[in-house]
C-alpha positions in Angstrom: 120.7 39.5 80.4 122.3 41.3 77.7 121.5 42.3 74.1 122.6 40.4 70.9 125.8 42.7 70.8 126.2 42.4 74.4 128.2 40.1 76.9 129.0 37.9 74.1 125.0 37.2 73.0 124.1 36.1 76.7 126.6 34.5 78.5 130.0 35.1 76.8 132.7 36.6 79.2 131.0 35.0 82.5 129.3 31.7 81.9 130.9 30.7 78.7 134.3 32.7 78.7 137.4 29.8 78.6 139.5 32.9 80.9 138.2 32.6 84.7 139.9 36.6 84.6 136.7 37.4 82.7 134.5 35.8 85.7 136.3 37.8 88.1 136.6 41.3 86.3 132.6 41.0 85.7 131.8 39.7 89.6 134.4 42.4 91.0 133.0 45.0 88.6 129.3 44.5 90.0 130.6 44.7 93.8 132.3 47.4 93.5 129.7 49.5 91.8 126.1 48.0 93.4 127.4 45.6 96.3 128.1 41.8 96.8 124.2 41.2 97.3 123.2 43.2 93.8 126.0 41.4 92.2 124.7 38.1 93.4 121.1 38.7 93.4 121.7 40.0 89.3 123.8 36.5 88.6 121.3 34.2 90.2 118.5 36.4 88.3 120.7 35.5 84.8 121.2 31.6 85.2 117.3 30.6 84.3 116.9 32.4 81.1 120.3 32.0 79.4 119.3 28.8 78.2 116.1 30.5 76.5 117.8 33.5 74.7 120.9 31.5 73.5 124.4 31.4 74.5 127.4 32.5 72.2 128.5 28.8 71.5 125.5 28.1 70.0 125.7 30.6 67.7 126.7 30.2 64.0 124.9 33.0 61.8 124.1 36.5 61.6 121.0 37.9 60.8 120.4 41.6 59.1 117.3 43.5 59.0 116.9 46.8 56.7 114.2 48.3 55.1 114.4 50.3 51.8 113.2 53.6 50.1 111.3 52.4 47.4 109.7 49.4 49.1 109.6 50.7 52.8 108.8 46.9 53.6 111.4 44.6 56.1 113.8 42.7 54.2 116.2 40.0 56.1 119.3 38.5 55.2 121.9 35.6 56.4 125.3 35.6 57.2 127.6 32.7 58.4 130.4 34.4 58.7 129.6 38.0 59.5 131.0 39.7 56.4 128.9 38.9 53.5 125.6 38.9 53.7 122.4 37.1 51.1 119.0 38.0 51.4 116.1 35.5 51.9 113.3 35.6 49.6 115.5 36.2 46.5 115.8 39.7 47.9 112.2 40.8 48.2 110.6 42.0 51.4 109.9 39.5 54.1 106.9 41.5 55.2 105.3 44.7 53.6 105.1 48.0 55.3 101.8 48.6 54.0 100.6 45.6 55.7 101.2 46.4 59.0 101.9 50.0 59.2 99.3 53.2 59.5 101.2 55.0 57.2 101.6 51.8 55.1 105.4 51.9 55.2 108.0 51.3 57.7 111.3 52.5 58.0 114.6 51.9 60.6 113.7 48.2 61.9 115.9 47.0 64.7 115.8 43.1 66.0 116.6 41.7 69.4 116.9 38.4 70.9 115.7 38.7 74.3 116.8 36.8 77.1 113.1 35.0 77.0 114.1 33.2 74.0 111.6 35.6 71.9 112.6 37.9 68.7 111.7 41.3 68.9 111.5 43.8 65.9 110.3 47.3 66.4 110.2 50.3 63.6 109.1 53.6 63.0 105.4 53.5 61.2 106.4 55.9 58.3 106.2 56.4 54.7 108.9 59.4 53.6 107.0 58.8 49.9 103.8 58.4 51.0 102.2 61.0 48.6 104.2 60.3 45.3 102.9 56.9 45.6 99.1 57.8 45.8 98.7 57.0 49.8 97.8 60.6 50.9 97.0 63.9 49.6 99.3 65.7 51.1 102.9 66.1 52.0 103.3 64.7 55.2 100.2 62.6 57.5 100.2 66.0 59.0 100.4 69.7 59.1 103.7 70.6 57.7 104.9 72.8 61.2 105.0 69.1 62.4 108.3 69.0 60.4 109.8 66.7 57.7 108.9 62.8 58.5 106.4 63.7 61.0 104.9 60.6 62.3 103.4 59.4 65.4 103.4 55.8 65.5 106.0 52.7 66.0 105.2 49.1 65.0 106.1 46.2 67.2 106.2 42.6 66.1 107.3 39.2 68.5 107.9 36.0 67.0 109.4 32.8 68.5 110.8 31.6 65.2 112.1 34.6 62.7 109.0 33.4 60.4 105.7 34.2 62.2 105.2 37.3 64.0 102.4 39.4 66.0 102.5 42.9 65.1 100.9 46.4 67.1 101.0 49.8 66.0 101.5 52.2 69.1 100.7 55.9 68.8 102.7 57.9 71.1 100.5 60.9 71.2 97.5 59.0 72.0 99.4 56.9 74.6 100.9 59.7 76.3 98.3 62.7 75.8 99.6 65.6 78.3 103.2 65.8 77.3 103.2 64.3 73.8 100.2 64.5 72.4 101.8 67.3 69.8 104.7 65.9 69.1 106.8 65.7 66.0 108.0 62.5 65.6 108.5 59.0 67.1 111.2 57.7 64.9 113.9 54.5 65.2 113.2 52.7 67.9 114.7 49.9 69.4 114.8 47.5 72.2 116.6 46.2 75.0 116.3 44.0 78.2 116.8 46.2 81.7 118.0 43.3 84.1 116.8 45.8 87.0 113.4 46.3 86.0 113.2 43.2 84.4 111.2 44.6 81.4 111.9 45.2 77.9 113.2 48.9 77.3 112.0 50.7 74.4 114.1 54.0 73.4 113.7 56.4 70.1 113.9 59.1 68.7 111.5 62.1 69.6 110.3 65.7 68.6 108.2 67.0 71.7 106.4 69.7 70.1 106.5 71.1 66.3 109.6 73.3 65.4 111.5 71.8 68.8 114.3 69.7 68.2 114.8 65.7 68.2 116.2 64.3 71.3 116.2 60.3 73.2 114.0 58.8 74.8 113.1 55.7 76.4 110.1 53.8 78.0 109.3 50.1 79.0 106.8 47.9 77.1 103.8 45.5 78.5 105.3 41.7 78.8 103.0 41.2 75.4 105.2 44.0 73.6 101.8 45.4 72.7 101.9 48.8 74.4 104.4 51.3 76.0 103.5 51.3 79.9 105.7 54.0 81.1 105.9 57.7 79.9 109.2 58.5 77.7 112.1 59.9 79.6 115.1 61.5 78.3 118.1 59.2 78.2 120.5 62.6 78.2 120.7 65.7 77.0 123.3 67.0 74.7 125.7 69.5 75.7 124.7 72.0 72.8 121.1 72.7 73.0 121.0 74.1 69.5 121.6 70.1 68.0 119.6 67.6 67.0 120.8 64.0 68.4 118.5 60.9 67.0 119.1 57.4 66.4 120.8 56.2 69.9 121.6 51.8 69.8 122.7 50.6 73.1 125.1 47.6 73.5 126.0 45.9 76.9 129.9 45.4 77.6 131.8 42.9 78.9 132.6 44.7 82.3 128.9 45.5 82.6 128.4 49.2 81.6 126.6 49.9 78.5 127.8 51.5 75.3 125.4 53.8 73.8 126.3 55.2 70.0 124.0 57.7 68.8 123.7 60.4 66.0 124.5 64.1 66.4 123.7 66.3 63.4 126.7 68.9 63.4 128.4 69.5 60.3 128.7 66.8 59.2 126.2 64.7 60.9 128.1 61.3 62.5 128.3 59.1 64.8 129.1 59.7 68.7 128.9 57.3 71.8 128.9 57.6 75.5 129.7 54.8 78.3 127.1 54.3 81.5 126.9 52.0 84.4 123.2 52.8 83.9 121.3 51.3 80.9 119.3 54.5 80.6 121.3 57.4 82.0 124.1 58.9 80.1 126.6 61.8 80.6 129.8 60.4 79.4 130.1 63.0 76.7 133.0 62.7 74.2 133.0 65.1 71.1 134.8 62.9 68.5 133.1 60.9 66.1 134.0 57.3 65.3 132.9 57.1 61.7 135.4 58.1 58.9 132.6 59.6 56.8 133.6 63.0 55.0 129.7 63.4 54.8 126.8 62.8 57.2 125.8 59.5 58.3 123.3 58.1 60.9 121.8 54.5 62.4 124.5 53.0 64.0 124.2 49.6 64.9 126.8 47.7 67.0 127.1 43.6 67.2 129.5 41.2 68.3 131.4 39.2 65.8 131.1 35.3 67.1 134.2 33.5 69.4 136.1 36.8 68.7 136.2 39.9 71.3 135.2 42.3 68.3 132.5 44.5 67.9 131.5 46.2 64.5 129.7 49.4 64.7 127.5 49.8 61.3 125.7 52.7 60.0 123.9 54.4 57.0 125.8 56.7 54.8 122.4 59.1 54.0 124.9 61.3 52.2 126.5 59.6 49.2 124.6 58.4 46.3 124.3 55.7 46.1 123.5 55.8 49.4 125.7 52.8 51.6 126.5 51.2 54.8 129.9 52.1 56.4 131.3 49.9 59.7 134.5 50.5 61.9 135.4 47.6 64.5 136.6 47.9 68.2 137.8 45.7 71.0 138.2 48.1 73.5 135.7 50.7 72.8 138.3 53.4 72.8 140.0 52.9 69.6 138.0 52.3 66.1 139.4 50.6 62.9 137.4 51.8 59.7 136.0 48.5 57.5 135.3 50.2 54.6 131.6 50.5 52.8 129.2 47.5 52.2 130.8 45.8 48.6 133.7 48.5 48.8 136.0 46.8 51.7 135.6 43.2 54.2 131.5 43.8 54.0 129.8 42.5 51.2 125.7 41.8 50.2 125.7 39.0 47.7 121.8 40.1 45.9 120.8 43.4 47.3 121.9 47.0 47.6 121.6 50.4 49.1 120.0 49.1 52.0 118.7 51.7 54.9 118.9 51.5 58.8 119.5 48.4 59.4 120.4 45.7 62.5 122.5 42.8 62.8 121.6 39.9 65.8 123.4 36.6 66.0 121.1 33.2 65.6 122.1 29.7 65.6 123.1 27.5 62.0 119.5 25.9 62.8 117.6 28.9 63.1 119.2 30.9 60.0 119.0 27.4 58.1 115.2 27.0 58.7 114.6 30.8 57.7 116.6 30.9 54.5 114.3 27.1 53.7 111.4 28.6 54.7 111.5 31.5 52.1 112.8 29.7 49.2 110.2 27.1 49.5 107.5 30.7 49.5 109.4 31.8 46.3 108.9 28.6 44.5 105.1 28.5 45.1 104.9 32.4 43.5 
């Protein structure tokens, strides 16, 4: 079971690759690392769910989710070539942040296509301009000691069709009061299926105590995607204790390993990566940054081009004005080719600008057309 950027969208690289070499490499990799028994068990577990989650040969479009600062709401954009994206609903939000979040605004939406055929979106419950918009009397939800952008909650959503969504607010401090009752923030949640435990793993940024530095943690959600069942655990410890890390993104690789990008807030803050055999344990530190920005950037997301052995890592360049997105591309997870900035290179947006902290998945042409038709019809009724 693999994420949207994984073994070519649930199966390419083993079940749908033109060459038998990838099948052989995949099986041998697991035999060496986990034993033949575990390899066979994993493959048998994967077989029945690929039909639900979709295989790459069925994919014909991409869905980009993002938010922006003026609205703190959820947007969706569709692309049929992976280069040019057009927002649905005439470039307006598809879900208003004030309708689903305690702070009446959301940030950092991450969308995931799961092997059970469902779509999941996880977001930060946070409005950084709450006082300016008259939503609260104070700069932040709590005392300034909890730090910039302090919050306590995540917004979890689930859908069968990308149109109708359930949603739940989860407060980390209330769920795990013993060790996280005084947390400073819970930001940028993302989801991925963990085949070892057959559960959705939710990983996100936490500042555990006021005045502390942010680190990356993971937990597991219940089947309904309405709660976190396990207390957050560290994904990894950064070598320099003085440096904050945040915004992890985990992408399965064709050989069964996991490629994790994240942000280290150094000078400048930028995108680094680690590779691991385990979905939730990382120690493969690489000092170099893979972005090409002279200033700070954040929010990496890795997604695969349909029918190609190419993965795009996009990121949010918060340090430029107006802020923008940057992109690099890789085929080997070692070398990264710059693709430029949004609307300044090969990547284009037709009817929106200044998106923030986004994510991309593969979808079918039918799903894309249905989504566009729904929001076009809604717009006509306004």
